[in-house]
C-alpha positions in Angstrom: -0.1 0.0 0.0 1.0 3.6 -0.6 -0.2 6.0 1.9 0.1 9.8 1.0 -0.3 12.2 3.9 -1.4 15.5 2.3 -2.3 19.0 3.4 -1.0 22.5 3.6 2.6 23.4 4.7 2.9 23.1 8.6 0.1 20.5 9.1 2.4 17.7 10.4 2.8 15.6 7.3 6.6 14.8 7.8 6.5 14.5 11.5 3.4 12.3 11.5 4.6 10.4 8.5 8.0 9.5 10.1 6.2 8.3 13.4 3.7 6.2 11.3 6.6 4.8 9.2 8.5 3.8 12.1 5.5 2.1 13.8 4.7 0.2 10.7 8.0 -0.6 9.5 7.3 1.0 6.0 9.4 3.3 3.8 8.9 6.9 4.5 9.4 9.6 1.6 9.2 13.3 2.0 8.3 15.0 -1.3 10.1 18.3 -0.1 13.2 16.2 -0.7 12.7 15.7 -4.1 11.9 19.4 -5.2 14.6 20.7 -7.7 16.7 23.4 -6.4 14.8 26.1 -8.5 11.5 25.2 -6.7 13.3 25.6 -3.3 14.4 28.9 -4.2 11.2 30.1 -5.3 9.5 28.9 -2.2 12.1 30.4 0.0 11.7 33.8 -1.7 7.8 33.6 -0.9 6.9 32.8 -4.5 4.2 30.3 -5.1 5.1 27.4 -7.3 3.1 27.2 -10.8 1.8 24.0 -12.3 4.8 24.3 -14.7 7.1 23.9 -11.6 5.0 21.2 -10.3 4.6 18.9 -13.0 8.2 17.5 -13.2 8.3 17.1 -9.4 5.1 15.2 -9.6 6.1 13.0 -12.1 9.5 12.1 -10.2 7.4 11.4 -7.2 5.0 9.2 -9.3 7.9 7.2 -10.5 9.1 6.6 -7.1 5.7 5.4 -5.8 5.4 3.1 -8.9 8.9 1.7 -8.0 7.9 1.2 -4.5 4.7 -0.7 -5.2 6.4 -2.8 -8.1 8.9 -3.7 -5.5 6.4 -4.8 -3.0 7.4 -1.8 -0.5 4.7 -0.5 1.6 5.4 3.2 1.8 4.2 6.5 3.2 4.8 9.9 1.3 4.2 13.3 2.9 3.2 15.4 -0.2 1.0 18.6 -0.1 -0.9 17.3 -3.0 -3.3 20.3 -2.5 -5.4 19.9 -5.9 -7.2 17.0 -7.3 -5.1 17.1 -10.5 -2.0 16.9 -8.5 -3.2 13.7 -6.7 -4.3 12.1 -9.9 -0.7 12.8 -11.4 0.9 11.4 -8.3 -1.2 8.3 -8.2 -1.0 7.6 -11.9 -0.4 4.1 -12.7 -0.4 3.1 -8.9 -2.8 0.2 -7.8 -3.2 0.9 -4.0 -3.0 4.5 -3.1 -4.7 5.9 -0.2 -5.1 9.5 0.8 -4.9 10.9 4.3 -5.8 14.8 4.6 -4.2 16.2 7.7 -6.7 19.0 8.4 -6.2 22.1 10.5 -7.4 25.8 10.7 -5.3 28.5 9.1 -4.6 30.2 12.7 -3.4 26.7 14.0 -1.0 26.1 11.1 0.2 29.7 10.9 1.3 29.6 14.6 3.2 26.2 13.9 4.9 27.8 10.9 5.9 30.8 13.1 7.6 28.5 15.4 9.1 26.2 12.8 12.9 26.6 12.1 15.1 25.4 9.2 12.5 24.8 6.5 12.7 26.6 3.3 9.0 27.1 2.9 8.3 30.6 3.5 5.3 31.2 5.8 4.0 34.1 3.6 2.8 31.3 1.3 0.3 29.7 3.7 -2.6 31.7 2.4 -2.0 30.9 -1.2 -1.8 27.2 -0.1 -5.2 27.4 1.6 -6.7 29.2 -1.4 -5.2 26.5 -3.7 -6.5 23.5 -1.5 -9.1 21.3 -2.9 -10.3 19.1 0.0 -10.3 15.5 -1.2 -13.4 13.5 -1.3 -11.7 10.1 -1.1 -9.2 10.6 2.0 -9.1 9.7 5.5 -9.5 13.2 7.2 -7.5 13.6 10.3 -8.1 16.8 12.5 -4.4 17.9 13.4 -5.2 19.1 17.1 -3.2 16.8 19.5 0.1 15.3 19.5 1.7 13.8 16.4 1.9 10.3 18.0 -2.0 10.5 18.6 -2.4 11.5 15.0 -0.2 8.6 13.8 -2.4 6.1 16.0 -5.8 7.4 14.4 -4.4 7.0 11.1 -2.9 3.6 11.6 -6.2 2.5 13.0 -8.0 3.9 10.0 -5.8 2.1 7.4 -5.9 -1.2 9.3 -9.7 -1.7 9.3 
């Protein structure tokens, strides 16, 4: 199975994903690690990515997920995947992709981003992420209030049913 934790920057995708992958013994991929340097520089400068910036990145992530699936690896990926078209491109050709939407209020996530250190994502882009977000209709939805371990536990329970 491929499980994609999705949502806006600062919702906890990476933190929760690492915890969950450790609990399940699955491979973990952080989509942020696969951005080309040009995308990183744009985001660091507070410039939103365009679809043209995203397509090669999403194609690279899709190849990674397909490779994991072909290799029989269960994997978790942390990826914003804010629009349905991005989710479709990410999952193209995969047989068993499940989505988990980490959902929180603008105010909560804004406070988390203000406290976050060492990430290239400029907090000024949060508003544009919320504006871009198309909430998925086919996902596990997890309210992000609470500790990351509790969120991981809820997700694990949801996928093991």
